[in-house]
C-alpha positions in Angstrom: 2.2 -64.2 50.2 -1.0 -63.2 52.1 -2.0 -59.4 51.0 -2.6 -56.6 53.2 -6.0 -54.5 52.7 -6.0 -50.8 53.9 -9.4 -49.5 54.7 -9.1 -45.6 53.7 -11.8 -43.4 55.5 -14.6 -42.2 53.5 -14.3 -38.1 52.4 -16.9 -36.1 52.8 -17.9 -35.0 50.1 -17.6 -31.2 50.2 -20.0 -28.7 48.0 -18.8 -24.9 47.2 -19.0 -22.3 49.7 -21.5 -19.8 49.8 -20.1 -18.0 53.3 -16.3 -17.6 53.3 -15.1 -16.4 56.9 -11.9 -14.9 56.6 -10.4 -14.7 60.3 -7.0 -13.1 61.3 -5.4 -14.2 63.7 -2.3 -13.2 66.1 -2.0 -15.6 69.0 -5.5 -16.9 69.3 -4.5 -20.9 69.5 -7.0 -21.4 72.5 -9.5 -19.9 70.5 -9.4 -21.7 67.3 -11.3 -25.2 68.3 -14.3 -23.3 69.9 -14.5 -20.9 67.2 -14.8 -23.5 64.4 -17.5 -25.4 66.7 -19.1 -22.6 66.9 -19.6 -21.6 63.1 -20.3 -25.1 62.7 -23.0 -24.2 64.9 -24.0 -20.7 63.9 -24.4 -21.4 59.8 -26.0 -24.9 59.8 -26.5 -26.0 56.4 -25.2 -22.8 54.6 -22.2 -23.7 53.2 -18.9 -22.3 54.3 -15.6 -22.4 54.4 -13.0 -20.5 57.0 -10.0 -18.7 56.2 -7.3 -18.4 59.3 -4.9 -16.0 58.4 -2.4 -16.1 60.9 0.9 -13.2 61.0 3.6 -16.1 62.3 2.0 -16.5 65.6 4.0 -17.0 68.7 2.1 -19.6 70.2 1.6 -21.5 67.0 -1.6 -20.7 65.9 -0.9 -21.9 62.1 0.0 -25.6 63.7 -3.3 -25.7 65.9 -5.3 -24.8 62.2 -3.3 -27.6 60.5 -4.4 -29.9 63.0 -7.8 -29.1 63.2 -8.3 -29.3 59.4 -7.5 -32.7 59.3 -11.1 -33.2 60.5 -12.6 -30.3 59.3 -11.1 -29.7 55.4 -13.9 -26.3 55.0 -10.8 -24.6 57.2 -7.7 -23.4 56.2 -4.7 -21.7 56.8 -2.9 -18.7 55.4 0.2 -18.1 57.6 1.8 -15.1 56.6 5.9 -14.7 57.3 7.7 -11.1 57.6 4.9 -9.1 57.7 1.9 -8.0 60.0 -1.6 -5.8 60.1 -5.2 -6.7 60.3 -6.3 -5.1 57.3 -3.6 -6.6 55.1 -4.6 -10.0 56.6 -8.1 -9.6 55.6 -7.2 -8.8 51.9 -4.8 -11.6 51.4 -7.3 -13.9 53.1 -10.4 -12.5 50.9 -8.2 -13.2 47.7 -8.1 -16.9 48.6 -11.8 -16.8 49.3 -14.1 -19.4 47.3 -17.6 -17.8 48.6 -20.1 -15.6 47.1 -19.8 -13.9 50.4 -16.8 -13.0 52.1 -17.4 -12.5 56.1 -14.7 -10.9 58.3 -14.8 -11.8 62.3 -12.4 -12.1 64.9 -11.0 -15.2 66.2 -11.5 -14.2 70.3 -15.9 -14.5 70.2 -16.2 -10.6 70.9 -18.1 -10.6 67.9 -21.2 -12.7 68.1 -21.0 -15.6 65.3 -24.4 -16.3 66.7 -26.0 -13.6 64.1 -23.7 -14.9 60.7 -26.7 -16.7 59.3 -29.0 -13.4 60.1 -26.3 -11.6 58.0 -26.1 -13.8 55.2 -30.1 -13.9 54.8 -30.1 -10.4 54.9 -27.2 -9.8 52.1 -29.4 -12.3 49.7 -32.5 -11.2 50.4 -32.3 -7.8 50.5 -29.4 -7.2 47.6 -27.2 -5.4 49.6 -23.6 -4.9 49.0 -22.9 -5.2 52.9 -24.2 -6.3 55.6 -22.6 -4.6 59.0 -22.9 -6.4 62.4 -23.7 -2.9 64.7 -23.1 -2.3 68.2 -25.0 1.2 67.9 -28.3 0.3 66.1 -31.2 -0.6 68.4 -30.6 -4.2 70.0 -26.9 -3.8 69.9 -24.3 -2.5 72.3 -20.6 -2.3 73.6 -21.0 -4.6 76.4 -18.6 -4.5 79.6 -16.3 -1.5 78.2 -15.4 1.2 80.5 -16.3 4.9 79.4 -12.7 5.6 78.2 -12.9 2.6 76.1 -16.5 3.6 75.2 -15.5 8.0 74.9 -12.5 6.9 72.0 -15.0 4.3 70.2 -17.5 7.4 70.0 -14.6 9.6 68.7 -13.3 7.6 65.9 -16.8 6.6 64.7 -17.3 10.5 64.5 -14.0 10.6 62.6 -15.0 8.1 60.6 -18.1 9.4 59.5 -16.2 12.4 57.6 -15.3 9.7 55.5 -18.6 7.7 55.0 -21.5 10.0 56.0 -24.2 8.2 58.0 -24.2 4.9 55.4 -23.9 3.1 58.5 -24.5 3.0 62.3 -21.1 1.3 63.0 -18.4 2.1 60.3 -15.7 0.8 63.0 -17.2 -2.7 62.8 -14.6 -5.4 62.7 -17.3 -7.6 62.0 -19.3 -7.5 58.5 -19.8 -9.7 55.1 -19.2 -8.5 51.8 -20.6 -9.6 48.1 -17.4 -10.9 46.7 -17.9 -9.0 43.9 -18.1 -5.4 45.9 -15.0 -6.3 47.3 -13.1 -7.1 43.8 -14.4 -3.5 42.6 -12.0 -1.6 45.3 -9.3 -4.1 45.6 -7.0 -2.0 44.0 -7.9 1.4 45.8 -7.6 -0.2 49.8 -5.0 1.1 51.6 -4.1 -1.7 53.7 -3.4 0.8 56.7 -4.1 0.0 60.3 -7.6 -2.5 61.3 -10.6 -0.7 60.0 -10.7 -2.8 56.4 -14.6 -2.0 56.8 -14.3 2.0 57.2 -11.4 1.5 53.7 -14.0 -0.4 52.2 -17.0 1.8 52.0 -14.7 4.8 51.4 -13.0 2.8 48.5 -16.0 2.6 46.4 -16.4 4.7 43.7 -20.3 3.8 43.7 -22.7 4.6 46.8 -23.3 1.0 48.4 -26.1 -0.6 50.0 -25.6 -1.3 53.3 -27.5 -3.2 55.5 -27.2 -3.9 59.4 -27.7 -6.9 62.4 -27.4 -5.5 65.9 -25.4 -7.4 68.3 -23.4 -6.8 72.1 -20.1 -7.2 71.6 -18.7 -9.5 73.8 -15.7 -9.8 76.2 -12.3 -11.9 74.9 -12.7 -15.2 75.5 -8.8 -16.2 75.4 -5.7 -14.5 74.6 -4.9 -10.7 75.1 -6.2 -7.8 73.2 -4.6 -5.8 70.3 -6.0 -2.6 71.4 -2.8 0.0 71.6 -1.8 3.4 70.5 -0.5 2.3 67.4 -3.9 0.9 66.6 -5.0 4.3 67.3 -2.7 5.8 64.9 -2.9 3.9 62.1 -6.8 4.5 62.1 -5.7 8.5 62.0 -3.4 7.5 58.8 -6.4 6.1 57.2 -8.3 9.3 57.6 -5.2 11.2 56.5 -4.8 9.1 53.5 -8.4 8.7 52.8 -9.3 12.6 52.9 -6.2 13.9 50.9 -6.8 10.7 48.1 -3.4 9.6 49.3 -1.5 12.3 48.5 -0.2 12.3 52.2 0.8 9.1 52.6 0.1 7.7 56.5 4.1 6.9 57.1 5.2 10.2 56.2 2.6 11.7 58.3 3.8 10.0 61.5 7.2 10.6 60.4 6.3 14.1 60.5 4.9 14.0 63.7 7.7 12.0 65.4 9.9 14.8 63.6 7.5 17.8 65.6 8.3 15.9 68.6 12.1 15.8 67.9 11.8 19.2 67.7 10.4 20.0 71.0 13.3 17.6 73.0 15.7 20.2 71.2 14.2 23.1 72.4 13.8 21.5 75.7 17.4 20.6 75.7 19.2 23.5 74.5 17.2 26.2 76.8 18.2 23.1 79.7 21.9 23.4 78.5 21.6 27.6 79.0 20.5 27.2 81.9 23.2 24.7 83.0 25.8 27.5 81.4 27.0 25.6 78.6 27.9 27.9 75.8 25.7 27.7 73.0 27.6 25.7 70.2 28.1 22.9 73.3 24.2 22.9 73.3 23.6 23.3 70.8 25.4 20.3 69.0 24.3 17.8 72.0 20.5 18.8 71.5 20.7 17.7 67.8 22.8 15.0 68.8 19.9 13.8 71.4 16.9 14.8 69.3 18.5 12.5 66.5 18.5 9.7 68.9 15.2 10.3 70.1 13.7 10.9 66.6 15.3 7.2 65.2 14.0 6.1 68.7 10.2 6.7 68.0 10.6 6.1 64.3 11.9 2.4 64.6 9.5 1.8 67.0 6.3 3.0 65.2 6.3 4.8 61.9 8.8 1.9 60.4 7.6 -0.6 62.6 7.0 -3.5 60.4 10.6 -3.1 59.0 12.0 -2.2 63.0 16.0 -2.5 63.4 17.6 -4.8 66.2 20.7 -5.6 67.6 23.7 -4.4 65.6 21.2 -3.2 62.9 19.6 -0.8 65.4 23.3 0.6 66.1 24.2 0.7 62.4 20.9 2.2 61.8 21.0 5.2 64.3 24.6 5.7 62.7 22.8 5.9 59.2 20.0 8.1 60.6 22.2 11.0 61.8 24.2 11.2 58.9 21.1 11.2 56.6 19.3 14.2 58.8 22.7 16.2 58.8 22.3 16.2 54.8 18.6 16.9 55.4 19.9 19.9 57.5 22.1 21.3 54.2 19.1 20.7 52.1 16.8 22.9 54.5 19.2 25.7 54.7 19.7 25.9 51.1 16.5 25.3 49.7 15.2 28.6 52.4 18.6 30.6 51.5 17.0 30.5 47.8 13.5 31.3 48.8 14.6 34.1 51.3 16.1 35.8 48.1 12.7 34.8 45.9 10.5 35.4 48.3 11.6 37.8 51.2 10.0 36.5 53.3 11.6 34.8 56.7 8.7 32.7 57.5 8.1 31.6 53.7 11.5 30.5 53.3 11.5 28.8 57.0 8.7 26.9 55.9 9.7 25.9 52.8 13.6 24.8 54.2 11.6 22.7 56.7 9.5 20.7 54.1 12.4 20.6 52.0 14.3 18.8 55.0 11.4 16.4 56.1 11.1 15.1 52.6 14.6 14.3 52.2 15.0 12.7 55.2 12.1 10.8 54.7 12.8 9.8 51.7 16.3 8.9 52.4 15.4 7.0 55.9 12.8 4.8 53.6 15.2 3.9 51.1 18.8 3.3 53.2 17.8 3.0 56.6 14.7 1.1 56.9 14.7 -0.5 53.5 12.9 -3.7 52.9 14.6 -6.7 53.2 15.7 -8.1 50.2 14.3 -11.5 49.4 16.7 -14.3 49.3 17.2 -16.2 45.6 17.1 -19.6 46.0 18.4 -21.7 43.7 17.0 -25.0 42.4 19.4 -27.6 41.3 18.7 -29.4 38.3 
């Protein structure tokens, strides 16, 4: 009987990485192959690894990474199912990184990967804690941004300066390199809110950080669509709120309260409109209350609880439950206001106390009942 010998392709011997490049993705399939080639060329002989953290992209970016990883073992994919967000993706990717330096960049080629080697050399030669790729130092630039986006970026940079001062010219940069031990020292203080993880890291450090910079010019996206949205700006503002209040005001509660304020305007507009239409006060009040509740529910479902968004029959059930919750919240509002008016005799103070109580009750009940976290399925394993 003849023996058939199968020859195995020789495996490339890999050394431990010095640089772990964490890249969060969502629908970036077309960019992965050219990005790997670009990083390979940019880092040269510096040992590296790429960790793609993909939020279960509909275009199956994760499948493309798996395909490429068969030929490039320094490429890995962390596929996240049921959760979204750039900051949390970066954190999860950094936690599985093996390099002494952790770099963060986007997959869309807007960040110039050609300066990665320069960033690493500056990190190691200067003893810096973080090296920021900056658009705002001499030699850097914002590329082809229009005036509106440039103004928004300038506003956000000024806001970020409230938290970190002048430690870096570009605290809003999404392109940076940080020492592994620095990241580990702030991991429990990171809010994981929004898209600006660098700002989160710097503002979470209990000691001043040594920050160096490397300028670069922001480039146009190569493939895919931009992720910039109103929600991105909102999440940035919530990060600012959380950090300035040291976590006293949760970002989700801030958004819930803003939606409630908008609902009040809707209520008053409907109420006065129905008054002009000849409705009685009771009929107008009930109609305005219902429409405001529906408006609040839709906006909270779209923005405040976007990561737990209800659809289909769950949406209808959630709407009914939300209206019930708000009805009890109104009772809590009136009850506290009545106690306060007897205690202080001041209508404004009593009204404020009632409104705060109602908002806290509605937020707590909505979070735990309407948009509660889905229970994890328990899978039994047969012996």
